[in-house]
DOZA-143541 format. One line per 3 residues: number of its first residue (from 1); for each residue x, y, z of C-alpha. Coordinates in Angstrom, 2 decimals, always signed. Example, Ala and Ser with C-alpha at 12.3 -4.5 7.8 and 13.67 -1.06 7.14 Angstrom:
1 = +12.30:-4.50:+7.80; +13.67:-1.06:+7.14
***
This chain:
1 = +0.00:+0.00:+0.00; +2.84:+2.40:+0.83; +4.52:+1.63:-2.50
4 = +1.27:+2.24:-4.45; +0.70:+5.53:-2.68; +4.20:+6.71:-3.44
7 = +3.83:+5.71:-7.10; +0.54:+7.62:-7.41; +2.10:+10.71:-5.89
10 = +5.02:+10.47:-8.30; +2.72:+10.15:-11.33; +0.64:+13.11:-10.14
13 = +3.72:+15.25:-9.69; +4.91:+14.26:-13.22; +1.62:+15.11:-14.87
16 = +1.37:+18.39:-12.99; +4.84:+19.28:-14.11; +4.00:+18.46:-17.77
19 = +0.81:+20.49:-17.58; +2.80:+23.52:-16.45; +5.54:+23.05:-19.05
22 = +5.59:+25.70:-21.81; +5.56:+24.28:-25.34; +6.23:+25.87:-28.75
25 = +4.90:+24.43:-31.99; +4.81:+25.75:-35.58; +1.66:+25.01:-37.57
28 = +1.94:+25.07:-41.36; -0.93:+25.35:-43.88; -3.42:+27.00:-41.56
31 = -6.53:+27.79:-43.62; -7.47:+31.45:-44.24; -11.16:+32.23:-43.82
34 = -13.11:+35.46:-44.39; -15.63:+36.69:-41.84; -18.45:+39.07:-42.74
37 = -18.07:+38.64:-46.52; -21.83:+38.07:-46.75; -22.45:+41.39:-44.97
40 = -19.97:+43.09:-47.29; -21.79:+41.70:-50.34; -25.38:+42.25:-49.24
43 = -25.13:+45.70:-47.66; -22.24:+47.31:-49.52; -22.26:+45.46:-52.87
46 = -18.58:+44.61:-52.46; -16.79:+41.30:-52.88; -13.35:+39.95:-51.95
49 = -11.15:+38.53:-54.73; -7.55:+37.66:-55.46; -6.33:+36.59:-52.03
52 = -2.55:+36.35:-52.28; -2.57:+33.23:-50.09; -5.08:+30.70:-48.82
55 = -2.93:+29.39:-45.98; -0.55:+30.85:-43.39; +2.06:+29.59:-40.92
58 = +1.49:+30.15:-37.19; +3.80:+29.48:-34.22; +2.06:+29.02:-30.87
61 = +3.37:+28.91:-27.31; +1.42:+27.49:-24.39; +0.88:+24.54:-22.10
64 = +2.24:+21.41:-23.65; -0.93:+19.48:-22.89; -2.98:+21.94:-25.01
67 = -0.60:+23.10:-27.74; +0.75:+19.60:-28.29; -2.72:+18.26:-28.93
70 = -3.48:+20.68:-31.79; -2.91:+20.20:-35.53; -2.96:+22.70:-38.43
73 = -6.46:+21.61:-39.40; -7.74:+22.62:-35.94; -6.75:+26.24:-36.50
76 = -8.25:+28.91:-38.76; -6.76:+32.29:-39.70; -9.80:+34.59:-39.76
79 = -10.07:+38.03:-41.38; -13.02:+40.27:-40.55; -13.95:+42.10:-43.79
82 = -17.39:+43.36:-42.74; -16.10:+46.85:-41.92; -14.45:+47.49:-45.32
85 = -16.18:+50.27:-47.23; -14.66:+50.79:-50.66; -12.99:+49.15:-53.62
88 = -9.25:+48.89:-53.08; -6.30:+46.54:-52.94; -5.69:+46.11:-49.21
91 = -3.61:+44.25:-46.67; -5.41:+43.02:-43.56; -4.31:+41.28:-40.35
94 = -5.89:+38.05:-39.17; -6.45:+36.34:-35.87; -6.09:+32.67:-35.03
97 = -9.30:+30.85:-34.15; -9.16:+27.73:-31.96; -11.58:+24.81:-31.72
100 = -14.48:+25.08:-29.27; -13.66:+23.83:-25.77; -9.99:+24.74:-25.96
103 = -8.67:+26.85:-23.05; -6.79:+29.46:-25.04; -6.05:+31.78:-22.11
106 = -2.54:+30.45:-21.77; -1.80:+30.25:-25.50; +0.22:+32.96:-27.21
109 = +0.74:+33.55:-30.92; +4.43:+34.32:-31.11; +4.83:+34.33:-34.90
112 = +2.62:+34.66:-38.01; +3.87:+34.27:-41.56; +2.81:+36.25:-43.37
115 = +1.56:+38.68:-40.78; -1.14:+40.05:-43.10; -3.10:+38.80:-46.13
118 = -3.43:+40.88:-49.28; -6.59:+40.86:-51.40; -8.78:+42.97:-53.65
121 = -12.04:+44.57:-52.58; -14.09:+44.96:-55.76; -17.41:+46.48:-56.66
124 = -20.02:+43.87:-57.54; -21.67:+44.41:-60.95; -23.88:+42.46:-63.36
127 = -23.74:+41.78:-67.08; -26.21:+40.19:-69.49; -24.74:+37.85:-72.09
130 = -26.30:+35.97:-74.99; -26.70:+32.20:-74.96; -25.22:+30.47:-78.01
133 = -24.52:+26.88:-78.78; -24.33:+23.95:-81.16; -25.91:+20.53:-81.68
136 = -23.41:+17.65:-81.57; -25.70:+14.85:-82.79; -26.86:+13.80:-86.26
139 = -30.07:+14.11:-88.29; -32.23:+11.38:-89.79; -32.48:+11.20:-93.62
142 = -34.63:+13.87:-95.32; -34.36:+16.15:-92.33; -32.86:+19.61:-91.86
145 = -32.32:+21.64:-88.72; -32.87:+25.31:-88.06; -30.77:+27.43:-85.71
148 = -30.90:+26.13:-82.11; -33.17:+28.04:-79.73; -32.27:+28.58:-76.07
151 = -34.55:+29.43:-73.16; -33.61:+31.75:-71.59; -31.86:+33.40:-74.51
154 = -29.71:+35.54:-72.19; -28.06:+34.99:-68.81; -27.22:+37.56:-66.14
157 = -23.69:+37.20:-64.79; -22.79:+38.81:-61.45; -19.26:+39.41:-60.19
160 = -16.37:+41.85:-59.92; -15.64:+44.04:-62.93; -12.20:+42.50:-63.38
163 = -13.82:+39.09:-63.90; -16.90:+40.22:-65.81; -14.93:+42.05:-68.51
166 = -13.71:+38.73:-69.93; -17.16:+37.13:-70.21; -18.59:+37.54:-73.73
169 = -21.29:+34.84:-74.06; -22.59:+31.56:-72.67; -21.95:+28.46:-74.80
172 = -24.13:+25.35:-74.85; -23.35:+21.99:-76.47; -26.09:+19.37:-76.55
175 = -27.30:+16.20:-78.28; -24.00:+14.33:-78.39; -24.40:+10.82:-79.92
178 = -28.12:+11.51:-80.55; -29.87:+10.97:-83.92; -33.06:+13.01:-84.28
181 = -35.92:+13.04:-86.78; -38.13:+15.58:-85.01; -37.54:+18.66:-82.89
184 = -35.26:+17.85:-79.96; -35.11:+19.60:-76.54; -32.98:+19.07:-73.45
187 = -32.10:+20.93:-70.24; -28.36:+21.35:-70.02; -25.57:+23.39:-68.49
190 = -23.32:+25.92:-70.20; -19.85:+27.46:-70.11; -18.96:+31.14:-69.98
193 = -16.67:+32.09:-72.86; -14.51:+35.07:-73.77; -14.51:+36.80:-77.15
196 = -11.82:+34.40:-78.42; -13.99:+31.37:-77.67; -11.99:+30.30:-74.62
199 = -13.63:+29.23:-71.33; -13.75:+31.81:-68.54; -13.17:+31.01:-64.89
202 = -16.34:+30.82:-62.79; -14.41:+31.93:-59.69; -16.12:+34.84:-57.90
205 = -18.93:+34.78:-60.51; -22.57:+33.83:-60.04; -25.19:+33.35:-62.76
208 = -28.96:+33.86:-62.93; -29.51:+30.18:-63.82; -27.41:+27.02:-63.89
211 = -29.19:+25.38:-66.82; -30.92:+26.38:-70.07; -33.41:+24.57:-72.30
214 = -31.80:+23.89:-75.67; -34.12:+23.12:-78.61; -33.14:+22.08:-82.13
217 = -36.09:+22.67:-84.54; -36.21:+19.84:-87.10; -37.97:+20.10:-90.47
220 = -38.77:+17.45:-93.07; -37.28:+17.89:-96.55; -39.34:+17.03:-99.64
223 = -39.20:+17.66:-103.39; -42.61:+18.90:-104.52; -43.76:+19.14:-108.16
226 = -45.10:+22.35:-109.69; -48.09:+22.29:-112.00; -51.20:+24.04:-113.32
229 = -54.87:+23.20:-113.71; -56.37:+23.47:-117.20; -59.85:+24.19:-118.47
232 = -60.42:+22.17:-121.63; -62.24:+23.61:-124.60; -62.24:+24.50:-128.33
235 = -60.98:+21.03:-129.19; -58.07:+21.18:-126.75; -57.86:+18.57:-123.99
238 = -55.12:+17.25:-121.71; -54.48:+14.58:-124.38; -53.37:+17.08:-127.05
241 = -51.79:+19.64:-124.72; -48.10:+19.75:-123.76; -47.37:+21.55:-120.48
244 = -43.83:+22.43:-119.42; -43.04:+23.94:-116.01; -39.60:+25.34:-115.28
247 = -38.47:+24.38:-112.67; -40.42:+21.13:-112.44; -39.91:+20.78:-108.67
250 = -38.71:+22.77:-105.68; -37.26:+21.51:-102.42; -39.29:+22.41:-99.35
253 = -38.68:+22.06:-95.63; -41.41:+22.14:-93.02; -43.50:+20.28:-90.52
256 = -44.21:+16.70:-91.53; -47.92:+17.23:-90.94; -47.97:+19.85:-93.71
259 = -45.60:+18.19:-96.18; -46.99:+14.66:-95.94; -50.10:+15.50:-97.95
262 = -48.43:+17.89:-100.38; -47.59:+16.25:-103.70; -48.02:+19.20:-106.06
265 = -48.18:+22.98:-105.90; -50.74:+24.45:-108.31; -49.45:+27.70:-109.78
268 = -52.73:+28.72:-111.44; -55.51:+27.73:-113.85; -55.12:+28.03:-117.63
271 = -58.18:+28.18:-119.90; -57.23:+26.49:-123.17; -59.82:+28.57:-125.02
274 = -57.91:+31.77:-124.28; -55.20:+31.13:-126.92; -54.80:+29.45:-130.26
277 = -51.67:+27.29:-130.09; -49.09:+28.41:-127.47; -49.13:+30.12:-124.10
280 = -46.37:+31.21:-121.71; -46.64:+32.87:-118.31; -44.48:+33.34:-115.21
283 = -46.17:+32.59:-111.87; -45.16:+33.33:-108.29; -44.86:+30.06:-106.39
286 = -47.45:+30.14:-103.58; -46.21:+28.70:-100.28; -47.56:+28.28:-96.77
289 = -45.85:+30.66:-94.34; -44.74:+27.67:-92.27; -42.74:+26.16:-95.14
292 = -39.14:+26.96:-96.12; -38.18:+27.14:-99.80; -34.74:+25.52:-99.77
295 = -34.34:+25.88:-103.55; -34.67:+29.64:-103.24; -36.59:+29.97:-106.54
298 = -39.75:+32.01:-106.07; -41.13:+31.99:-109.62; -41.89:+29.33:-112.24
301 = -42.48:+29.69:-115.99; -45.28:+27.67:-117.56; -45.37:+26.98:-121.31
304 = -48.42:+25.34:-122.93; -48.52:+24.04:-126.50; -51.59:+22.68:-128.32
307 = -50.54:+19.88:-130.71; -52.43:+18.16:-133.55; -54.95:+20.99:-133.99
310 = -55.22:+23.87:-136.42; -57.08:+27.17:-136.47; -59.19:+28.91:-139.08
313 = -60.76:+32.38:-139.11; -64.43:+32.91:-139.95; -66.62:+35.99:-140.35
316 = -69.78:+35.30:-138.38; -73.00:+37.15:-139.17; -75.42:+34.94:-137.22
319 = -75.57:+37.06:-134.07; -78.39:+36.99:-131.54; -79.20:+37.99:-127.94
322 = -81.02:+36.01:-125.26; -82.46:+36.88:-121.84; -82.96:+40.56:-122.63
325 = -84.32:+42.61:-119.69; -88.09:+43.03:-119.56; -89.36:+46.24:-121.07
328 = -86.30:+46.77:-123.26; -85.40:+46.44:-126.90; -81.91:+45.35:-128.01
331 = -80.29:+46.52:-131.21; -77.30:+44.51:-132.47; -74.92:+47.06:-133.93
334 = -72.26:+44.59:-135.14; -73.12:+43.27:-138.59; -70.46:+40.55:-138.23
337 = -67.58:+39.51:-135.97; -64.32:+37.68:-136.68; -64.06:+34.31:-134.94
340 = -61.13:+31.87:-134.74; -62.15:+28.22:-134.65; -59.75:+25.47:-133.52
343 = -59.99:+21.81:-134.42; -58.49:+19.13:-136.58; -57.85:+19.83:-140.24
346 = -60.78:+17.58:-141.17; -63.12:+19.35:-138.76; -62.17:+22.79:-140.02
349 = -62.72:+21.66:-143.60; -66.31:+20.73:-142.78; -67.17:+24.00:-141.01
352 = -68.97:+26.70:-143.00; -69.68:+30.27:-141.78; -73.38:+29.46:-141.59
355 = -72.60:+26.69:-139.05; -71.33:+29.27:-136.54; -73.57:+31.26:-134.18
358 = -72.65:+34.08:-131.80; -75.05:+34.32:-128.85; -74.99:+37.14:-126.28
361 = -76.50:+36.35:-122.88; -77.99:+39.52:-121.29; -78.94:+37.95:-117.96
364 = -76.61:+40.28:-116.07; -77.92:+43.43:-117.83; -81.22:+43.66:-115.89
367 = -81.11:+47.38:-115.19; -78.83:+48.42:-118.02; -79.64:+50.90:-120.75
370 = -77.16:+52.15:-123.34; -74.39:+50.85:-125.59; -72.32:+47.85:-124.50
373 = -69.79:+45.34:-125.90; -70.48:+42.08:-124.10; -68.78:+38.76:-124.87
376 = -70.61:+36.35:-127.15; -70.59:+32.60:-126.80; -69.70:+30.87:-130.06
379 = -71.51:+27.72:-131.13; -70.37:+25.48:-134.00; -73.34:+23.49:-135.21
382 = -72.92:+20.09:-136.81; -69.25:+19.56:-135.78; -68.24:+17.99:-132.47
385 = -64.87:+18.76:-130.85; -64.11:+22.08:-132.55; -64.62:+25.44:-130.85
388 = -63.73:+29.11:-130.74; -60.65:+30.48:-129.07; -60.23:+33.96:-127.67
391 = -62.91:+36.55:-126.87; -65.65:+37.48:-129.29; -67.29:+40.83:-128.49
394 = -70.50:+42.16:-129.99; -71.60:+45.79:-130.03; -75.19:+46.24:-128.85
397 = -77.53:+48.95:-127.59; -80.18:+48.36:-124.95; -83.07:+50.84:-124.86
400 = -86.43:+51.14:-123.23; -89.13:+49.50:-125.30
***
């Protein structure tokens, strides 16, 4: 028992002596931390950038039991920046912060290296930049893509002027290894780029959004024929009519729902009784506003030729009027009119002037009085398949009976 008591007393005296022993230790790589930077940003619109160091070296002196138990990761070099008021390059001191529960009353900081930390206090500004980008996938056959669309189309970038000045636009890449046949959309991130197309650092910069919606509009491509409608007459039918359209087709791009049912674009209607043998006219190609004309040609020339038929001129004296208004008398002033008849050579040989009648229909002249030159309809009696081409006008006078 005496021996145990003496041993206990000896151990107690040893520990007490160690506890009172002064100990020096150098701590390397102590982390630098800012205090009050949120206050500086929110109330003064200032931000800290360009710290010249993120770690410091600190030498401490104190009781061995306390100082000896610490490591560099337990310490923090703190700088209070909340009281800074203006943009400037400044040098500020720091204090060493210890872990909670540590009795720091007997600890002294005997050396700090460096003794201060240099950094920049900058004004916080914002800048709006355009979102641009490119599709990295591929398109299905008979498809074309329009310029990608981004939502939002611009991004607000917030940060110090020295960092913002390099930011020129936001760049998006999307659709890698994707094959698309219809419009494609995806939410994706972006990179801030300078004017030379190089990535900018995101340090000390915040953005209004972290992602954008990238859409690639896809259109179907289709070759569509051009054509005209014809009104047959005067012996001319689709069988003896040659129609040439230049160009024959144009390449269109648009929504599949529109293009799927479109096999021909009709430029206009041609009445074959309006000309004797040939006709040529240039038409504007009509297109739906939702279609894109990839060919770029906006007009087409149509040439029509009547083949296998001939024409012959006749002087027609058999002129009459029908459906004259009630209570009126009609005088036919034209003694004869010149009429061109078209048909086969055999048909024309069998036609005599007395076989041809010119009839004026006055149905639309109900309240008319005076001299007029209405069109007459030409009838060829006794011959089937031949008919008149062009207009045939008759001079008449309508008067009260």
